[in-house]
N, C-alpha and C positions, 0 to 999 in steps of 0.2 A: 898307216899315217899318211895324211894327205900331203902333197908337194907341189910347191908353185915355183915356176921357173920363168923369169922375165928375159926378154931379148928385145933388141931394136934401138937400144941407145946409142949414143954416139956424139960426135962433134958437128955443129952446123953453124952457119952464120944467121944473124939476126934476120927475121923475115922467113927463115926456111921452115921445113916441116920434117917431122919424124913420126913414125908409128911404133909404139911399144906394144909388145905382146906379152901375155901371162898365160902359159900353158899350165893347166891344173891336172895333176895325176891323183888317182885314187881319192878323189874329192866328189862325193855323191850329193852334196848339198845344193842342189840346183835351185832351191828357193830361198837361199840366204843371201845376204848382201856381199857384195864384192866390191873393192875400191882400188883406187890408185892414190898413193902418198908420195911425198917427196921430203927430203931433207938436205938443205944447203949448209955448207960449213958454218959451224958456230950457230946454228938455229935449230929450233925444235922441228921435229917431224910434224907435217901439216897434211891435211886431207886435200885432195885435188878434185877428184870425181868419184862418183859411186853409182852403183846399179842395185836395184832392189830385186827381190824374188819375183816381182811381177814384171820386171823389164823397165820400170821407170828410171830415169837417170837424172843425175844432179851434178853440175859443176860448180866449184866455189868461185867467188866473184873475181879472183885474181886471174882465172883462166876462162871465164865464161865468154862464149863466142869465138874462142880459139881452139879449145880442147874439146873432144868429144869421146865418151866411153861407150863401148858396146861389147856384146858378149855373144859368142857363137857356141851354143850348147852342144852341137854335134861334134865339133872340134875341142870341146872343153878349154876354150881359149877366151880370154878377155883382152880387149884392145883399148889402147889410148891414142887416139889420132891427135897430134899436135901441130897446129899451124900458126903461122905468124909468130914464131918463137922469139922470145926476148931474152937479153942476158940475164935477166932476173929469174928466168926459168931454170938456170943452171942448177942442178941439184942430183942427188941420187933418187932414183924413182923406184918405189917399191909396190908391187901388188900385195893385195891381203885378202883373206876370204874368212867369212864368219860361217857359223855351223847351225844357227837357229834360223828357221824360216821366218821370214818378214815379207809382207805384202803391203806396200804403202808408199808414201812419198819418199824419194830416195835421199833427201835431205837429212832423213833420220837413220841413214846408214852411217852417220859419222861415228867416231871413236866414243863419243859420250853416250850414244844410244845403243850401240852394238859392241860385242866383243869379237875382236878379230883374232881368231885362233891360229891362223896359218899366214905366214908372211914368206914371200920370195927373198932372195939374196941381194936384190937391188941391181939396177943398171944405171950407169953414169950418162946424164945428158948435159952436154956443155954447149952453150950458146955464145958465140963471140960477135963483137961489133964489127 
């Protein structure tokens, strides 16, 4: 059974930066989509950024230009670099991984297009003014 573990969350002032990490264990699906999602209190879980099996990336409009997703295959780790953080970025952040190979535009790594079989436990990000 694959296992995902996030780290790197914390509290930061607006305008600051954080880098989240997602370590994947027993996860052989290097050609499948992986993604970062977040859930704020009282809101539904939403996609933040995705990376497809061919390495292309996509960030949703709310974080475009501020957040960047990347993946280190040798370390079996996915990252989310978050810059210029805003209070509205406050949420629990989850990494997730699919198992079906997909090579194509990463905007089609969203939950409507892919089934994410594995999820991490989440890491809290709090941005204060």
